ZAMARGU-4260 file (C-alpha; in steps of 0.2 Angstrom, whole numbers, plus 5000, padded with zeros to 4 digits):
<rodrens>
0) 5000/5000/5000 | 5008/5017/4994 | 5010/5030/5007 | 5004/5047/5001 | 5018/5060/4998
5) 5018/5076/5008 | 5015/5086/4992 | 4999/5075/4988 | 4993/5077/5006 | 4995/5096/5004
10) 4986/5096/4987 | 4972/5086/4994 | 4970/5097/5010 | 4971/5113/4999 | 4957/5106/4988
15) 4947/5102/5003 | 4950/5119/5010 | 4945/5128/4994 | 4929/5117/4993 | 4924/5122/5011
20) 4928/5140/5007 | 4919/5142/4991 | 4904/5131/4996 | 4899/5128/4979 | 4889/5113/4972
25) 4902/5100/4966 | 4905/5100/4948 | 4897/5083/4945 | 4881/5090/4954 | 4878/5105/4942
30) 4864/5096/4933 | 4851/5098/4947 | 4851/5117/4950 | 4853/5119/4931 | 4838/5108/4927
35) 4828/5117/4940 | 4833/5134/4934 | 4829/5130/4916 | 4812/5123/4921 | 4809/5139/4930
40) 4814/5149/4915 | 4804/5139/4903 | 4788/5140/4912 | 4790/5158/4917 | 4792/5163/4899
45) 4778/5151/4893 | 4765/5165/4892 | 4753/5162/4877 | 4743/5178/4880 | 4758/5190/4880
50) 4758/5193/4861 | 4740/5198/4863 | 4741/5210/4877 | 4736/5225/4868 | 4720/5218/4859
55) 4715/5211/4876 | 4716/5227/4885 | 4707/5236/4871 | 4694/5223/4870 | 4678/5219/4879
60) 4687/5212/4894 | 4694/5228/4900 | 4686/5241/4889 | 4701/5253/4889 | 4704/5266/4876
65) 4720/5267/4865 | 4725/5283/4874 | 4724/5275/4891 | 4733/5260/4886 | 4748/5268/4876
70) 4749/5285/4885 | 4744/5281/4903 | 4747/5262/4906 | 4762/5256/4897 | 4773/5270/4903
75) 4771/5264/4921 | 4781/5248/4916 | 4796/5259/4910 | 4796/5270/4926 | 4794/5255/4938
80) 4808/5246/4929 | 4820/5261/4930 | 4817/5264/4949 | 4818/5246/4954 | 4833/5241/4944
85) 4847/5247/4955 | 4840/5242/4972 | 4835/5225/4965 | 4853/5223/4958 | 4860/5225/4975
90) 4846/5215/4984 | 4849/5201/4972 | 4867/5199/4977 | 4864/5203/4996 | 4850/5190/4997
95) 4859/5177/4987 | 4848/5176/4972 | 4835/5163/4977 | 4823/5175/4986 | 4823/5187/4972
100) 4819/5172/4960 | 4805/5168/4971 | 4800/5187/4971 | 4800/5187/4952 | 4789/5171/4951
105) 4777/5179/4964 | 4776/5196/4954 | 4772/5186/4938 | 4757/5177/4947 | 4751/5194/4954
110) 4753/5202/4936 | 4742/5189/4927 | 4730/5187/4941 | 4726/5206/4940 | 4726/5204/4921
115) 4712/5192/4923 | 4701/5201/4936 | 4707/5219/4939 | 4696/5232/4931 | 4699/5251/4928
120) 4714/5262/4923 | 4722/5263/4941 | 4721/5244/4943 | 4730/5241/4927 | 4743/5254/4931
125) 4746/5244/4947 | 4747/5228/4936 | 4761/5237/4926 | 4770/5241/4942 | 4771/5222/4947
130) 4776/5218/4929 | 4790/5230/4932 | 4795/5221/4947 | 4795/5204/4938 | 4806/5212/4924
135) 4819/5220/4936 | 4821/5204/4946 | 4825/5194/4930 | 4843/5198/4934 | 4842/5185/4948
140) 4837/5171/4935 | 4853/5175/4925 | 4865/5177/4939 | 4859/5163/4951 | 4868/5149/4942
145) 4885/5157/4943 | 4884/5155/4962 | 4881/5136/4962 | 4891/5128/4948 | 4909/5127/4944
150) 4918/5140/4934 | 4921/5128/4920 | 4903/5125/4918 | 4898/5144/4916 | 4897/5144/4897
155) 4887/5128/4896 | 4874/5132/4909 | 4872/5150/4903 | 4867/5143/4886 | 4855/5131/4894
160) 4847/5144/4904 | 4845/5157/4890 | 4839/5143/4878 | 4826/5138/4891 | 4818/5156/4891
165) 4819/5157/4872 | 4811/5140/4869 | 4798/5145/4882 | 4794/5161/4874 | 4793/5153/4857
170) 4782/5139/4862 | 4771/5151/4872 | 4769/5162/4856 | 4765/5148/4844 | 4753/5140/4857
175) 4744/5156/4859 | 4743/5158/4840 | 4736/5141/4838 | 4723/5142/4852 | 4717/5159/4845
180) 4717/5155/4826 | 4713/5136/4826 | 4704/5132/4842 | 4695/5149/4843 | 4700/5152/4862
185) 4696/5169/4869 | 4711/5180/4875 | 4704/5178/4893 | 4707/5159/4892 | 4725/5162/4886
190) 4728/5173/4901 | 4722/5158/4912 | 4735/5147/4903 | 4748/5160/4906 | 4744/5161/4925
195) 4745/5143/4926 | 4762/5142/4918 | 4769/5156/4929 | 4762/5147/4945 | 4771/5131/4940
200) 4787/5141/4938 | 4785/5149/4955 | 4782/5131/4963 | 4798/5125/4954 | 4808/5140/4961
205) 4806/5133/4979 | 4816/5118/4975 | 4832/5128/4969 | 4847/5125/4981 | 4851/5141/4991
210) 4868/5148/4986 | 4881/5150/5000 | 4890/5165/4991 | 4887/5179/4979 | 4898/5190/4968
215) 4899/5205/4979 | 4891/5205/4997 | 4895/5187/5000 | 4911/5185/4990 | 4924/5173/4996
220) 4940/5176/4986 | 4947/5160/4978 | 4962/5155/4988 | 4979/5151/4980 | 4988/5135/4982
225) 5007/5133/4981 | 5008/5115/4976 | 5021/5111/4963 | 5021/5129/4957 | 5003/5129/4952
230) 4992/5143/4959 | 4973/5146/4957 | 4964/5163/4956 | 4946/5166/4952 | 4945/5149/4944
235) 4961/5151/4932 | 4977/5141/4934 | 4994/5149/4933 | 5009/5137/4933 | 5027/5140/4939
240) 5024/5157/4947 | 5039/5161/4958 | 5035/5168/4975 | 5044/5184/4971 | 5031/5188/4958
245) 5015/5186/4968 | 5002/5198/4963 | 4990/5207/4975 | 4976/5195/4980 | 4988/5180/4979
250) 4989/5171/4995 | 5000/5157/5000 | 4990/5145/5011 | 5002/5131/5013 | 5006/5136/5031
255) 4987/5135/5034 | 4985/5117/5028 | 4987/5103/5040 | 4999/5090/5034 | 4989/5076/5042
260) 4974/5072/5032 | 4966/5063/5046 | 4963/5080/5054 | 4951/5090/5042 | 4955/5108/5040
265) 4944/5119/5050 | 4932/5131/5041 | 4935/5149/5044 | 4920/5159/5049 | 4913/5169/5035
270) 4915/5187/5038 | 4900/5198/5038 | 4898/5208/5022 | 4904/5226/5024 | 4891/5236/5014
275) 4900/5252/5013 | 4916/5243/5007 | 4906/5233/4994 | 4899/5250/4987 | 4916/5258/4987
280) 4923/5243/4977 | 4909/5244/4965 | 4912/5263/4962 | 4931/5260/4959 | 4927/5246/4947
285) 4914/5257/4938 | 4928/5270/4936 | 4941/5258/4930 | 4929/5249/4918 | 4923/5265/4909
290) 4940/5273/4908 | 4943/5261/4894 | 4938/5270/4878 | 4933/5254/4868 | 4922/5248/4882
295) 4914/5265/4884 | 4910/5266/4865 | 4902/5249/4865 | 4893/5252/4881 | 4886/5268/4874
300) 4880/5259/4858 | 4873/5245/4868 | 4863/5257/4879 | 4856/5268/4865 | 4851/5253/4855
305) 4843/5244/4869 | 4833/5260/4873 | 4826/5260/4856 | 4823/5242/4855 | 4813/5242/4871
310) 4803/5256/4865 | 4799/5248/4848 | 4795/5231/4856 | 4784/5239/4870 | 4773/5249/4857
315) 4773/5238/4841 | 4757/5230/4846 | 4749/5247/4847 | 4755/5250/4829 | 4748/5234/4823
320) 4732/5238/4831 | 4732/5255/4822 | 4735/5247/4805 | 4723/5233/4807 | 4711/5233/4822
325) 4710/5216/4830 | 4691/5217/4831 | 4690/5218/4812 | 4701/5204/4807 | 4711/5189/4812
330) 4728/5193/4821 | 4744/5184/4820 | 4754/5192/4834 | 4759/5176/4842 | 4766/5169/4826
335) 4776/5184/4822 | 4783/5185/4840 | 4789/5167/4838 | 4797/5170/4821 | 4805/5186/4827
340) 4814/5179/4842 | 4833/5252/4803 | 4816/5244/4795 | 4806/5255/4807 | 4802/5267/4794
345) 4794/5254/4783 | 4783/5248/4798 | 4777/5266/4801 | 4774/5272/4783 | 4767/5257/4774
350) 4749/5254/4780 | 4750/5235/4777 | 4749/5223/4792 | 4760/5210/4783 | 4774/5223/4779
355) 4773/5228/4797 | 4775/5210/4803 | 4790/5207/4791 | 4798/5223/4796 | 4797/5218/4814
360) 4804/5201/4812 | 4819/5208/4802 | 4821/5222/4815 | 4823/5210/4830 | 4834/5198/4820
365) 4846/5213/4816 | 4845/5219/4834 | 4849/5202/4842 | 4864/5199/4830 | 4872/5216/4833
370) 4868/5216/4852 | 4877/5199/4853 | 4892/5206/4845 | 4892/5221/4856 | 4890/5210/4872
375) 4904/5199/4867 | 4915/5215/4864 | 4911/5222/4881 | 4913/5206/4891 | 4928/5199/4882
380) 4941/5205/4895 | 4929/5207/4911 | 4929/5197/4926 | 4912/5190/4932 | 4910/5204/4945
385) 4914/5218/4932 | 4903/5209/4919 | 4888/5210/4931 | 4892/5228/4935 | 4895/5234/4917
390) 4879/5227/4911 | 4869/5232/4926 | 4875/5250/4923 | 4872/5249/4904 | 4854/5243/4907
395) 4851/5257/4919 | 4857/5270/4906 | 4846/5262/4893 | 4831/5263/4904 | 4835/5281/4909
400) 4835/5285/4891 | 4819/5275/4888 | 4811/5284/4902 | 4815/5301/4895 | 4809/5296/4878
405) 4793/5289/4885 | 4790/5304/4896 | 4792/5316/4881 | 4784/5306/4867 | 4772/5294/4875
410) 4766/5299/4892 | 4750/5309/4893 | 4758/5322/4904 | 4771/5325/4890 | 4767/5326/4871
415) 4756/5310/4871 | 4758/5308/4852 | 4749/5295/4842 | 4757/5279/4839 | 4762/5282/4821
420) 4771/5298/4825 | 4779/5289/4839 | 4787/5276/4827 | 4792/5290/4815 | 4802/5297/4830
425) 4809/5280/4835 | 4815/5278/4817 | 4823/5295/4817 | 4832/5290/4834 | 4839/5274/4826
430) 4845/5284/4810 | 4854/5297/4822 | 4863/5283/4831 | 4868/5275/4814 | 4875/5292/4808
435) 4884/5296/4824 | 4893/5279/4825 | 4896/5278/4806 | 4905/5295/4807 | 4915/5289/4822
440) 4920/5273/4813 | 4925/5283/4797 | 4936/5294/4808 | 4944/5279/4817 | 4948/5271/4800
445) 4955/5287/4793 | 4966/5289/4808 | 4972/5271/4808 | 4977/5273/4789 | 4987/5288/4793
450) 4996/5280/4807 | 5000/5265/4795 | 5006/5278/4782 | 5018/5288/4793 | 5031/5274/4797
455) 5032/5271/4778 | 5035/5289/4774 | 5047/5291/4788 | 5057/5275/4783 | 5058/5283/4765
460) 5065/5299/4772 | 5078/5289/4781 | 5083/5279/4766 | 5085/5294/4756
</rodrens>
């Protein structure tokens, strides 16, 4: 029987210590929390009635006017989302995700329950507030999984979780279209199905494991181990690092690891989170991230584009209703939303519902393609903590711009413009963004070409 060497003992003890400190679900146990979270995301997104929200509010069930829906009800969601986003961002991390996931599920239940039984303008405005809570707390769904699985599984589980919501949304849209067009179901019945689905999601959320750590308030720095020249920091491995080259944050823990494996390492008590210190670190990270010009440019584009995208998606059902009222013809909102998962001018100027549908599909495809590229460019060199911070800030800026746009263009207390004029303004907004960034790109290319030409000219002068 071989006797373990001191090095192997140290390695095993270091691994045990790191496992205790990080308190994550072991790598082989990633399946359960991922499956539960995907099930939650699928059922929370499986809402067949959502593509038909505007016809439902304008129909006989609620008897609301177009001005009430577009200028007094829908803006409440934008304002609620903006006000709640930053507090929810901090609360999600402080409460360690699961309670906020449960809050999202509960908010969705309240939203659809009120959509079924609430009557009157004020009640529907409260409904939009609860939907704002559900939207703001969506951050918990996407960040929960990072606290319970191994770093090496991040990319895989992220794709699973995002796919679950997309599949749920697509299935819900197709199901809603089939039930309306083929089975002849009422929009009220679709909302009953949606309420059932979000209730199932809420029930599934209770079975999610409770994370023991989070990115900021309950962050436990990854310890480093000096075993055979291998050190680990934030899940990354660095080999053959001499002691003289230790970076800030590296910690040699060999002296803290008992050589006798029969005596398990004692777990250090988790320090209480220093709220002020966390906020200070967030502020310093914010300044450091946005001091990078490329990241700043991509973030500005991301925020401006997302602002316009939110506005178009929020009010496109109103435009469709204006072009072809649902009470006069069959509607295919659900099918178009399923397919759709620059052409805004066409949507606004051509009074044909099929042209509007096609333009909307292309618009969403272009946005999803470009926003994916922008997201990759922003996140390429960011740690997980800064990734969450940067996209939280970018989303907040996008919502602030959307709030300003809503307050001026949409809200009844502002201009309260008709839906067709609103879309003309949105089209001009996107055109302005395109012109600004096109001009910036041309200037960058010209500067780069000049820099490449300068060495050639200088070398020619030297030769002569």
